C-alpha positions as CSV (number, residue, x, y, z in Angstrom):
1,X,-61.0,-15.9,-24.7
2,X,-60.8,-12.8,-23.1
3,X,-60.4,-9.4,-24.1
4,X,-58.6,-6.6,-22.4
5,X,-61.2,-3.5,-22.4
6,X,-59.7,-1.0,-20.0
7,X,-56.5,-0.3,-18.7
8,X,-57.1,0.5,-15.2
9,X,-53.7,2.5,-14.6
10,X,-53.9,6.0,-13.0
11,X,-57.9,5.4,-13.0
12,X,-59.9,6.9,-10.3
13,X,-62.0,4.8,-7.9
14,X,-64.8,6.6,-9.0
15,X,-64.7,5.8,-12.9
16,X,-63.6,2.3,-12.4
17,X,-67.7,2.4,-9.9
18,X,-68.7,3.8,-12.7
19,X,-67.6,1.6,-15.6
20,X,-68.5,-1.6,-13.2
21,X,-72.1,-0.3,-12.5
22,X,-72.5,0.2,-16.2
23,X,-71.7,-3.4,-17.0
24,X,-73.5,-4.8,-14.7
25,X,-76.4,-2.7,-15.2
26,X,-76.4,-4.2,-19.1
27,X,-75.6,-7.8,-18.0
28,X,-71.6,-7.9,-19.4
29,X,-69.6,-9.7,-17.1
30,X,-66.0,-8.6,-16.5
31,X,-63.4,-8.7,-14.5
32,X,-60.6,-7.0,-13.4
33,X,-56.5,-7.6,-13.2
34,X,-54.4,-6.2,-10.6
35,X,-51.5,-4.7,-10.7
36,X,-49.4,-7.4,-8.6
37,X,-47.3,-7.0,-6.0
38,X,-44.6,-5.0,-7.1
39,X,-46.8,-2.8,-9.0
40,X,-45.4,-4.1,-12.4
41,X,-48.3,-6.2,-14.2
42,X,-50.9,-4.8,-16.2
43,X,-54.1,-3.7,-14.1
44,X,-57.4,-3.7,-16.3
45,X,-60.7,-4.9,-17.0
46,X,-61.3,-7.9,-18.7
47,X,-64.8,-8.7,-21.1
48,X,-65.1,-12.4,-20.6
49,X,-67.2,-13.1,-23.3
50,X,-66.0,-12.3,-27.0
51,X,-70.0,-11.9,-28.4
52,X,-70.5,-8.9,-26.2
53,X,-66.9,-6.9,-27.2
54,X,-69.4,-4.4,-29.5
55,X,-72.1,-3.9,-27.0
56,X,-69.2,-3.4,-24.3
57,X,-67.0,-0.9,-26.6
58,X,-69.9,1.0,-27.5
59,X,-71.4,1.1,-23.8
60,X,-67.9,2.6,-23.3
61,X,-67.4,4.6,-25.5
62,X,-70.7,6.7,-24.9
63,X,-69.7,6.2,-21.2
64,X,-66.4,8.3,-22.2
65,X,-67.9,11.1,-23.2
66,X,-70.3,11.4,-20.7
67,X,-68.6,11.4,-18.1
68,X,-65.6,13.8,-20.1
69,X,-68.6,16.4,-20.6
70,X,-69.7,15.9,-17.2
71,X,-66.0,16.6,-15.3
72,X,-65.8,19.6,-18.0
73,X,-68.8,20.9,-17.2
74,X,-67.7,20.6,-13.5
75,X,-64.5,22.0,-13.7
76,X,-65.9,25.5,-15.9
77,X,-68.4,25.7,-12.9
78,X,-65.3,25.7,-10.7
79,X,-63.5,27.6,-12.1
80,X,-66.5,30.3,-12.6
81,X,-66.7,30.2,-8.8
82,X,-63.0,30.6,-8.5
83,X,-62.7,27.0,-6.8
84,X,-60.5,25.1,-9.6
85,X,-57.3,24.3,-8.6
86,X,-54.0,26.3,-10.0
87,X,-50.7,25.5,-9.9
88,X,-49.8,28.1,-6.7
89,X,-52.3,26.0,-4.9
90,X,-50.2,22.8,-5.5
91,X,-47.3,24.6,-4.9
92,X,-48.8,25.6,-1.5
93,X,-50.3,22.3,-0.4
94,X,-46.7,20.9,-0.9
95,X,-44.1,23.6,-0.8
96,X,-41.2,21.1,0.4
97,X,-42.3,19.0,-2.3
98,X,-42.0,21.9,-4.6
99,X,-39.4,23.4,-3.7
100,X,-37.5,20.2,-4.2
101,X,-38.7,19.3,-7.9
102,X,-37.2,22.6,-8.7
103,X,-34.0,21.9,-7.3
104,X,-33.8,18.8,-9.5
105,X,-34.6,20.8,-11.8
106,X,-32.1,23.4,-11.9
107,X,-29.7,21.0,-11.5
108,X,-30.1,19.0,-14.7
109,X,-29.9,22.4,-16.0
110,X,-26.9,23.2,-14.8
111,X,-25.8,19.4,-15.1
112,X,-26.7,19.9,-19.2
113,X,-25.2,23.3,-19.5
114,X,-21.9,22.9,-18.3
115,X,-20.4,21.1,-20.8
116,X,-21.2,23.7,-23.2
117,X,-20.3,26.6,-21.3
118,X,-16.7,25.2,-20.9
119,X,-16.5,25.5,-24.1
120,X,-17.7,29.4,-24.9
121,X,-15.0,30.3,-21.8
122,X,-12.0,28.9,-23.3
């Protein structure tokens, strides 16, 4: 029976490639399911043979720790060099989206607070 190993929604492509390479290197047979035509299904990586489950989970846990440490050190290096993306960098990359989000947030606050403000005004 197939067993789900990893959910692939929001997983970076490089991480998925590394996981595939890891499983292939250890001769663990896996297959991938997509999100489907409308994107509502569960994209995941599945283990074909249950007898390899403990080995696959151990490899994924070790890989996860290594990737976390590697990504954290890359981030710290970028931060020290002043090249890490900040909130302002993201806002500068797409200012129209940033302003649209601010307008939506202000609209939600307004809609949420108007009933209470009208009670105070009476």
